[in-house]
C-alpha positions in Angstrom: 43.2 -10.1 -141.6 44.8 -7.8 -138.9 47.3 -9.3 -136.5 45.5 -10.8 -133.5 44.8 -9.3 -130.1 46.8 -11.5 -127.9 46.2 -11.8 -124.1 48.6 -13.3 -121.7 46.6 -14.6 -118.7 43.1 -16.1 -118.6 41.6 -14.7 -115.4 39.7 -11.5 -114.5 41.5 -8.8 -116.6 42.5 -11.0 -119.5 39.1 -12.6 -120.2 37.3 -9.3 -119.5 39.4 -7.7 -122.2 39.1 -10.6 -124.6 35.3 -10.8 -124.2 34.8 -7.0 -124.7 37.1 -6.8 -127.7 35.4 -9.7 -129.4 31.9 -8.3 -128.6 32.8 -4.9 -130.1 34.9 -6.2 -133.0 33.6 -9.7 -133.9 36.0 -10.1 -136.9 39.1 -9.5 -134.8 41.1 -12.6 -133.9 41.5 -12.8 -130.1 43.9 -15.4 -128.6 44.2 -15.9 -124.8 47.2 -17.9 -123.4 46.9 -19.3 -119.9 49.7 -21.1 -118.2 47.5 -23.3 -116.1 44.2 -25.1 -116.5 41.9 -22.8 -114.5 40.4 -19.7 -116.1 38.0 -17.0 -115.0 37.6 -18.0 -111.4 36.6 -16.2 -108.2 39.8 -15.9 -106.2 38.0 -14.3 -103.3 35.7 -17.2 -102.9 38.4 -19.7 -102.0 38.3 -19.4 -98.2 34.6 -20.1 -98.3 35.2 -23.2 -100.4 37.6 -24.4 -97.7 35.1 -23.5 -95.0 32.4 -25.5 -96.8 30.0 -22.7 -97.6 30.8 -23.2 -101.3 30.3 -26.8 -102.2 32.4 -27.3 -105.4 35.2 -25.6 -107.3 33.0 -25.3 -110.3 30.8 -22.8 -108.4 33.8 -20.5 -108.4 34.1 -20.3 -112.2 32.7 -17.2 -113.8 33.2 -18.7 -117.4 33.8 -22.2 -118.5 36.2 -22.9 -121.4 33.2 -23.9 -123.4 31.5 -20.6 -122.8 34.7 -18.8 -123.7 34.8 -20.8 -127.0 31.2 -19.8 -127.7 32.3 -16.2 -127.6 34.7 -16.8 -130.4 37.8 -16.5 -128.3 40.8 -18.8 -129.0 41.6 -19.9 -125.5 44.8 -22.0 -125.1 45.3 -23.4 -121.7 48.5 -25.1 -120.6 50.5 -22.5 -122.7 53.1 -20.5 -120.8 54.3 -17.3 -122.3 58.1 -17.1 -121.7 59.1 -13.7 -123.0 58.0 -10.7 -125.1 59.9 -9.3 -128.1 58.5 -5.8 -128.4 60.6 -5.0 -131.5 59.4 -8.1 -133.5 56.0 -7.8 -131.9 56.0 -11.5 -130.9 55.8 -13.6 -127.8 57.5 -16.9 -127.1 55.1 -19.6 -125.9 55.8 -23.0 -124.4 52.8 -25.2 -125.2 52.0 -28.9 -125.1 53.7 -29.3 -128.6 56.8 -27.3 -127.8 57.9 -23.7 -128.1 56.7 -21.4 -130.8 56.5 -17.6 -131.6 53.2 -15.9 -131.7 52.9 -12.5 -133.5 50.5 -9.9 -132.1 48.9 -6.7 -133.3 47.9 -5.6 -129.8 49.1 -7.3 -126.6 47.7 -7.4 -123.1 49.8 -8.6 -120.2 47.4 -9.9 -117.5 49.7 -12.3 -115.8 48.4 -11.5 -112.3 50.5 -12.0 -109.1 52.0 -14.8 -107.0 51.9 -15.6 -103.3 55.0 -14.5 -101.3 56.5 -17.2 -99.1 60.1 -15.9 -98.7 62.0 -15.3 -96.4 60.2 -17.9 -94.3 62.4 -21.0 -94.1 60.6 -24.3 -94.6 57.7 -22.9 -96.7 58.2 -25.8 -99.2 57.5 -28.5 -96.6 54.4 -30.7 -97.0 51.5 -29.3 -95.0 52.5 -25.7 -95.7 49.9 -24.1 -97.9 49.2 -20.8 -99.6 45.8 -19.6 -100.8 46.5 -18.4 -104.4 44.8 -20.4 -107.1 42.1 -23.0 -107.0 44.6 -25.9 -106.9 45.8 -24.5 -103.6 42.3 -24.3 -102.2 41.6 -27.8 -103.3 44.8 -29.0 -101.6 43.8 -27.4 -98.3 40.3 -28.9 -98.4 41.7 -32.3 -99.2 44.1 -32.0 -96.3 41.2 -31.5 -93.9 39.6 -34.8 -94.9 40.1 -38.2 -93.3 42.4 -40.5 -95.4 39.6 -43.0 -96.0 37.5 -40.3 -97.8 37.8 -39.8 -101.5 39.5 -36.4 -101.7 38.3 -35.8 -105.3 34.7 -36.9 -104.8 32.2 -34.1 -105.0 35.0 -31.4 -105.1 34.3 -30.4 -108.7 36.7 -29.2 -111.3 37.5 -32.7 -112.4 38.7 -31.5 -115.8 41.1 -28.9 -114.4 42.2 -29.7 -110.8 45.7 -31.0 -110.1 44.7 -34.5 -109.2 48.1 -35.6 -108.0 48.3 -32.7 -105.5 44.8 -33.3 -104.2 45.3 -37.0 -103.8 48.6 -36.5 -102.0 47.0 -34.3 -99.4 44.0 -36.5 -99.2 46.2 -39.4 -98.0 47.6 -37.3 -95.1 46.0 -37.3 -91.7 43.8 -34.2 -91.2 45.5 -31.5 -89.0 44.4 -30.6 -85.5 46.5 -27.5 -85.0 47.1 -25.0 -87.8 49.2 -21.9 -87.9 48.4 -19.0 -90.1 51.3 -16.7 -91.0 50.0 -13.2 -91.8 47.1 -11.2 -90.5 45.8 -9.6 -93.7 42.7 -10.5 -95.8 43.7 -14.1 -96.4 44.8 -14.7 -92.8 41.6 -13.5 -91.3 39.3 -15.2 -93.8 41.2 -18.5 -93.4 41.0 -18.3 -89.7 37.2 -18.3 -90.0 37.4 -21.3 -92.4 39.7 -23.3 -90.1 37.6 -22.6 -87.0 34.6 -23.9 -88.9 36.5 -27.2 -89.4 37.1 -27.4 -85.6 40.8 -26.8 -85.7 43.0 -25.2 -83.1 43.9 -22.0 -85.0 46.9 -19.8 -84.2 47.4 -16.6 -86.2 50.9 -14.9 -86.3 51.2 -11.3 -87.3 54.6 -9.5 -87.5 53.0 -6.1 -86.7 51.1 -5.1 -83.7 47.7 -5.2 -85.4 45.8 -7.4 -87.8 44.5 -6.1 -91.2 46.8 -3.0 -91.4 45.1 -1.4 -94.4 41.9 -1.0 -92.3 43.5 1.0 -89.5 43.5 0.6 -85.8 39.8 1.2 -85.1 38.9 -1.8 -87.4 41.8 -3.9 -86.2 40.7 -3.6 -82.5 37.2 -5.0 -83.4 38.6 -7.7 -85.6 41.1 -8.9 -83.0 38.4 -9.0 -80.3 36.1 -11.0 -82.6 38.8 -13.6 -83.5 39.7 -14.1 -79.9 36.0 -14.6 -79.0 35.8 -17.2 -81.8 38.7 -19.2 -80.3 41.6 -18.0 -82.5 44.8 -17.6 -80.6 46.5 -14.4 -81.8 50.3 -13.9 -81.7 50.7 -10.2 -82.5 54.2 -8.7 -82.8 55.6 -12.1 -83.6 57.7 -12.6 -86.7 57.9 -16.2 -88.0 61.4 -17.2 -88.7 61.0 -20.8 -90.0 58.7 -23.7 -90.4 60.3 -27.0 -89.4 59.9 -30.7 -90.0 61.6 -33.6 -91.8 59.3 -33.8 -94.8 56.0 -32.6 -93.4 55.8 -29.4 -91.2 55.4 -30.1 -87.5 56.7 -26.9 -85.8 56.8 -23.1 -86.2 59.6 -21.0 -84.7 59.5 -17.3 -84.2 62.4 -14.9 -84.2 61.6 -14.3 -80.5 62.3 -17.9 -79.8 58.6 -18.8 -79.2 57.5 -22.0 -80.9 54.4 -23.9 -81.7 53.9 -27.6 -82.5 51.5 -28.0 -85.4 50.2 -30.2 -88.2 49.5 -27.6 -90.9 50.5 -24.1 -91.8 49.1 -21.5 -94.2 51.4 -18.6 -95.4 49.5 -15.5 -96.3 52.1 -12.7 -96.1 51.3 -11.0 -99.4 51.5 -11.2 -103.2 53.8 -9.7 -105.8 53.1 -9.0 -109.5 54.2 -11.5 -112.2 56.4 -9.3 -114.3 58.9 -11.9 -115.4 58.0 -11.9 -119.0 58.8 -8.2 -119.5 62.3 -8.4 -118.0 64.8 -7.2 -120.6 62.1 -5.3 -122.6 61.5 -1.6 -122.8 58.3 -2.0 -120.9 58.7 0.1 -117.7 57.8 -0.9 -114.2 56.5 1.6 -111.6 57.9 2.2 -108.2 55.7 -0.5 -106.8 57.4 -3.1 -109.0 54.2 -3.6 -111.1 54.0 -2.5 -114.7 53.5 1.2 -115.2 50.5 2.2 -117.4 48.7 5.3 -118.5 45.0 6.3 -118.1 44.1 3.7 -120.8 46.2 0.8 -119.5 48.9 1.4 -122.1 52.5 0.6 -121.2 55.6 2.5 -122.3 55.7 0.4 -125.5 53.1 1.1 -128.2 50.6 -1.7 -128.7 51.2 -3.3 -125.3 48.8 -2.9 -122.4 48.8 -4.3 -118.9 45.9 -4.8 -116.4 45.0 -6.6 -113.2 47.3 -7.6 -110.4 50.4 -7.1 -112.6 49.8 -3.4 -113.3 49.6 -0.1 -111.4 46.7 2.3 -111.7 46.2 5.9 -110.7 45.0 6.6 -107.2 41.8 8.7 -106.9 43.1 10.6 -103.9 46.8 11.2 -104.6 46.6 11.3 -108.4 49.7 9.2 -108.4 50.3 5.6 -109.6 49.6 2.9 -107.0 49.3 -0.8 -106.8 46.2 -2.2 -105.1 45.4 -5.6 -106.5 41.7 -6.2 -106.3 39.1 -8.1 -108.3 37.0 -5.2 -109.5 40.1 -3.3 -110.5 41.2 -6.1 -112.8 37.8 -6.7 -114.4 37.1 -3.0 -115.0 40.5 -2.3 -116.4 40.4 -5.4 -118.7 37.0 -4.4 -120.0 38.2 -0.9 -120.8 41.3 -2.1 -122.6 39.2 -4.6 -124.7 37.0 -1.7 -125.8 40.0 0.5 -126.6 41.6 -2.3 -128.7 38.4 -2.7 -130.6 38.6 1.0 -131.6 36.7 3.0 -129.1 39.1 4.3 -126.5 38.0 3.9 -122.9 40.0 5.0 -119.7 40.5 2.3 -117.1 39.5 4.7 -114.3 41.1 5.5 -111.0 41.3 3.3 -107.9 40.7 4.2 -104.3 41.6 0.8 -102.7 38.0 0.2 -101.7 37.8 -3.2 -100.1 35.6 -5.2 -97.7 36.4 -8.1 -95.4 34.3 -10.5 -93.4 35.8 -11.5 -90.0 33.3 -14.0 -88.6 30.3 -11.7 -87.7 32.1 -8.5 -88.2 31.9 -6.6 -91.6 34.8 -4.4 -92.4 35.3 -1.8 -95.1 38.0 0.7 -96.2 38.7 3.1 -99.0 41.1 5.9 -99.8 44.0 6.9 -97.5 43.4 6.1 -93.9 47.0 6.1 -92.7 48.0 9.6 -91.5 51.7 9.0 -92.3 50.9 8.1 -95.9 48.6 11.1 -96.1 51.3 13.5 -95.0 53.7 11.9 -97.5 51.2 12.7 -100.2 51.2 16.3 -99.2 48.1 16.5 -97.0 47.6 17.6 -93.4 45.4 14.8 -92.2 42.7 15.0 -89.5 41.1 11.8 -88.2 37.9 11.2 -86.3 36.3 8.0 -85.2 32.7 7.6 -84.0 30.5 4.7 -83.0 26.8 4.9 -83.8 23.8 2.7 -84.5 23.1 0.9 -87.8 19.4 1.4 -87.5 17.0 3.5 -85.4 17.7 2.6 -81.8 14.1 1.4 -81.2 14.1 -0.9 -84.2 15.2 -4.6 -83.7 18.6 -5.5 -85.1 20.4 -2.2 -84.5 24.1 -2.7 -83.9 27.1 -0.6 -83.1 28.9 0.6 -86.2 32.3 2.3 -86.0 33.3 4.8 -88.7 36.7 6.5 -89.1 37.1 9.4 -91.5 40.3 11.1 -92.6 40.3 14.5 -94.2 42.8 17.2 -95.2 42.8 20.1 -92.7 43.3 22.9 -95.2 40.9 22.0 -98.0 38.4 19.9 -96.0 38.7 17.2 -98.7 37.8 13.7 -97.7 40.9 11.4 -98.0 39.5 8.1 -96.8 37.6 6.1 -94.3 36.9 2.8 -92.7 33.9 1.1 -91.2 33.2 -2.0 -89.0 30.1 -3.5 -87.5 27.8 -6.5 -87.7 24.7 -5.0 -89.4 25.3 -4.2 -93.1 28.4 -2.2 -92.2 30.7 -3.1 -95.1 28.4 -2.0 -97.9 28.3 1.5 -96.4 31.9 2.0 -97.5 30.6 2.5 -101.0 29.2 5.9 -99.9 32.7 7.0 -99.1 34.2 5.5 -102.2 31.8 7.5 -104.4 32.6 10.7 -102.4 36.4 10.1 -103.0 35.7 9.7 -106.8 34.1 13.1 -106.8 36.8 14.8 -104.7 34.1 15.6 -102.1 34.8 17.6 -98.9 33.6 16.5 -95.5 31.0 19.2 -95.7 29.8 17.7 -99.0 29.5 14.3 -97.4 27.6 15.7 -94.4 25.0 17.2 -96.8 24.6 13.9 -98.7 20.9 13.0 -99.0 21.1 9.4 -97.8 18.0 7.3 -97.3 16.4 6.9 -94.0 13.8 4.4 -92.6 14.0 2.7 -89.2 14.7 -0.8 -90.5 17.6 0.4 -92.6 19.3 3.3 -91.0 18.8 6.0 -88.4 18.0 9.6 -89.5 21.7 10.4 -89.2 23.4 7.4 -90.9 26.7 6.5 -89.1 28.6 7.9 -92.1 26.8 11.2 -91.8 27.4 11.3 -88.1 31.1 10.8 -88.6 31.1 13.6 -91.2 29.4 15.9 -88.8 31.9 15.2 -86.0 35.0 15.5 -88.3 33.7 18.7 -89.8 33.6 20.1 -86.3 37.2 19.2 -85.9 38.1 20.9 -89.1 
């Protein structure tokens, strides 16, 4: 029998690859090593578990270990891969029975990323949380309960959850004041979750605006929405340290401003888990993630990488980029699984298409929306922002929808865009994402034959209106 297809990491990219390879080549041995106990879960659903809109951790699982076993995949949880020997074509694994060497025929590195907490002093105090992994979500939810409640009851995931962690936070008094450090996706989504739990919520952002990848027009709306919902924003404030004897009770900014609190959540970003390739010929890209080609292959034959640990090619610039998102990981993993099975499939490009819910506001972004970055990529950017209606003005439910488009002055090519509004705004970003994939110009976008009916959109959809106005600028 051929050497096995070995996958390091049991989440989106890893299990997508394993499942596709096994489906296409049932006789191939496929082994998946996962350091923790959780596999194939919806990372993006965790804030809604803390909020209470998702009842149990089990609901966030895409595949159970039993379902993975039924697919013929050899899943080994609680096995940490320590290093890769590309010359011997083996990996060193630390499992429940000790360390061993596992040979591979093909190897996929899908080790994901980890939450960044440095350089914030005190990030290891009790009561300081991150939102990266289901155990962290379980700990936050347990912390919000009264000590006389059973923290593990009805939470789900009994076979996988870190019981000691959950029980420890379940014994603590629930917080009244919480500080969120970082105003990106996690910070905004967790602000909504904490407000739903009737906490006094403070959000600290080092820069002058929240959600920087979405640009200023979206940030203005999001900031207004959060303030209206009772979140206290501290913009332009860099957090220096979290203080307390054992449990956090104070936050101090570099400006000297401080806040007394009972709980903190640090959401200042993630970094790729590339530790197992240190000292190997596997090359990293400029972003610090693993460099790959159009098929997810690394610089070493037989070794691929996908998901949050790997770069991919950007649809607008044509250059490698690192934009860790769920669909990116699933799609790349599936393509690699098919290639390993014998039918080569490119992983595709990325445009950084993402959506975000900020209470009632729906936000979307795709492509390049920052003019400085566009100029660095060799474009001469022109930006236009319009506000239109989501439906025909006379039809009930019409809401203001703000669209920003960025294009190259010389070629007229669309470079990116954002959208924000309360009435099905976020899903409209997919129109722009498809336009970017096809290298469309603003004129092409303006001529797009989008659907119209009063309950769904005006004759000139907000996206088309934005294209008309931007084309006039060009």
